[in-house]
N, C-alpha and C positions, 0 to 999 in steps of 0.2 A: 811133548807141551806145550800151546801156545795160546797166550791170553787174546783176546781181543778188547780192543778198547771200539768204544760206542760210536764214536767221531772217526777216528782214522785209527786203522787194521796197523797194530802195533807187535812186533817178537816180542816176547817176555822170553827170559832167561830162563832154563831147567833151575830147577828146584840144587840148591846149593845145600841142603840137609834138613836135617830136622831138629826140633827143641831137645835141650838138654833134659828139662825137669820129666817126671814122667805124665805120659800120656799116652792118646791113641796111639796103637800103631801107626805105620804112616800108611801105610798102603791102604789102613781104614781113614785116614784120614783125608785119603786122595779123593776117594771113590764118595765121602761128603763134600770133597769141594767141590769135584767135576756137577754132580748131583744140582747144590747151591747155584751153581754157575749157570748149567742148563736150562734149572727154575728161571733162574734171573733177566737172562735171554726173552722166552720165552712171554715173562711178561712184562717186560719190555715193550715187547713186539706188540703185546695184546693191550697194550696201556695204562695198565697197571700198578701205575709208579711207585707204589706203594708199598708195593710187597715185592717190587722186581729190586728196590732200596735195599731192604731187609736180605733180600739174599746176596745181592754185591759187598753188602758188609760182614754176612759170614763168610762169601769165600774171601774177602779179604783176609778176614782173622786168620783165617785157616794156612794160606800164606805166609800170613806174619809169623805162625806158629812155626811151619817147613825152613824159615830164615829165606825164601824165595823173595825178598823186597821188589823187582822189576812187577813181577806178577802181582801183588799185594798194591804196590803202586797205578797198575791198571785201574782194578777193580775198585781202590776207592776214589779214583776217578768215574768211575760205572756210575757207583754210587750217588755222585755228587752228582751226575746227569741224569740219573731217576730224581735225585732229590727236589733238583730246579724244576721238572716237566709237574713233576708231585704238588709246586708251589712251597714247598719246605726252604727260603734261602738262606735262613741262617744256617740253619743243617748243610746244608750245599756249603757256604761259601766254608766252613768249616773243614767238611771234609774234602771240597780242594782244599785248599788249604795244607793238610795232613799229607795228597797226594803229591803235592805239591816240593814238601818237606822232604820227600823217601825221593823224587827224581828227583834235587838239588844235592842231594847227597851222593847219587848214583852218577852226577853228571848227565844227566839224559835231556840233552835240550830242546829235543821236540817233543816229548813231553811233558817238560816245563808249558813250554808255550802253551799246550791243550790245554795242562789247569788253569796258566794266566785266563786262559779265553774263556774260559767257563766264570772262573772268577769276576770278571770283566761282565757278561752277560747277567750274572747275576746283581752285580752293582746296579747296573743299569734299569735293573726291573725295580730294584727298589731304591730306584732314583737319585743315587750316586755318581753321579755324572764325571766329578773331579777321579774319583776310585778308578771307575770304567774307564777312565781315560786315561788310569796311569797305568793301569795290568795291560789294557791293551796295547800300550806302548813299550812295555818292559817286553811284553808279549812276541809283536814282533821281531827284532832282531834272531830271536832262538828258534822262529819255527823255521821246518824244511822242506812241506811241501804244501803250506798249508797257505800262503802269504796270501793269496788274493783275500779270501776266506778275511786271516787278519786285517787286510788292510780296510777291509769292506766294514767291518766288524768297526774300526778305531771311523771311519767314515762316517760311521752312521752317526756315535756318541758325538764327532763333532757340529753335525749338523743338528743334532738336536739342541745342545751346546748357543748353538750360536752368538760366540762370544766373537771380541773384535780378530779376525783372520781365521775362524771355525770354517765360516763358507768357503779361502781359497784352498786353504789345507786341506781339507776335506775334497774336492775338486783335483787339486794334487794327486791326494790317496787315489784316488777312483782313475784317473791319467794312468797311472805306473800299473794298473792291475789289468785283466782282459773282460774288456768292453765288450765281450761276448757274453759273458754269465748274464745270469738272470738276476741276482744279486746285486752285481755291476749297474742293472738296467734300471732295477727300481732306486734304489740309492741314488744313480743321475735324477730322475724322476721328483724323489722326496726333495732332493736340493734346489732344482728346480723350482716345488712349493714352498719349498720356504724361501727361496728369492723372489715369488711373487710373478713368478712366466709358470703357470698351470696349464696354458695354453703346448710351454713344451715342455712340463712334466707329461702330459697325455701317454705321447709315444711312446715313451719309455718306460713308460707304468703298462699301456698294453703289452709292447711287448715281451717285460719281464711275465705278467700275468702269462701268455701263450708260453715261455721254456720254462717257468714251474709247474705249469700242467702236461707239457711233454716230459716232463723229470720227475710229472708224480709226485712230488712236492708238494704236502698237505698244506705247509708252516704255510711256505714260499706263497703257493694262490692265496694263502689267508690273509699274510702282509697285505699282498699285492692288490687284494681285491679292496682293503683298508685303506690304502692310501688313491685307489684311482675313485674311493667314493668324498675324501677329502678334497681331491684332483675336482673332479664334477661340478661337488658344491660350487668351491672357487669360480668356476663355469658358471654356473645359476640352471644348472642342470641338475632340478630335486629327483627327480623319478630316477636316475641311471643313477645319482649319488644313491637313491635308500637301497635300490637295486646292491648295488655293491657292496655297501655298508653289511646287507642283511647276508650275503656271501661270504664276508668276513667274520661274520659270526657265529657261523653256520659250522663253518670250518676250525677258527676256534673253539669252538664249543664241543667239537669232534675229540681233536686235539689235546679237552681236558684241559688246556691253555689261556689264562688270562691274558689279555692281548696289554701288553703296553700302555699301550693308546687310549684306556681306560682312562691312565693315572698323565700320559706325557702325550699331546696331540702329533707329533712325529714317528712316534711308534715302535715294534722292538729294531730294532738293526743289520738282524740276521737268521734267515729261516733255520 
């Protein structure tokens, strides 16, 4: 049996046992778990995040009953991700924290990094940049295969805060990651915008948009359009700015996500 994480594929441990209290037979619980999990992934794919969160919670509760704590942690993370996309940020934070507590107990460092990354994104969406930065800083040394994404997350948060030394630290983080990544180009473009260099930002953001299109990443496409809208506005090209802003709105609407840009001029940190 394998339990999938939505952000990174992770193999869960085999069932360690069942509850000692009177309950459904194990085979019935396993069938219920598989049904709920299959429905959750299908609902998530269909952008029905509220229903996906309910079914991931059901799956996690069953796995807890069966003492499969690796699997439970994975589905708590998945539940939190669905709640995050549904805009239920307080509930998402509580669920990420529950997954994190389990993964700390199990000493699953890579999964802890994922939980912390999710927490950081939720804190950012609430405008709590100090907490977002702290969570991302704790996540980065724990990461196994997701370091470039976490480096970009942290760089994006620093660009948003734009305090003393933040832009320098963000530049160092971005230089240390894969410069070919679309998200890296997006954040380099954002960095140039914040530094007051829209002409330097334009080719970075254009390249990011094309890369996100090639990857069929709708969230990345939306973020790139939003940044390009600000770039063209800074360059005085009103028509191009309006075009990219409308494209960003269309994509965010499709994803059922309210862009952070409605509250913070620098936008979401990562697709």
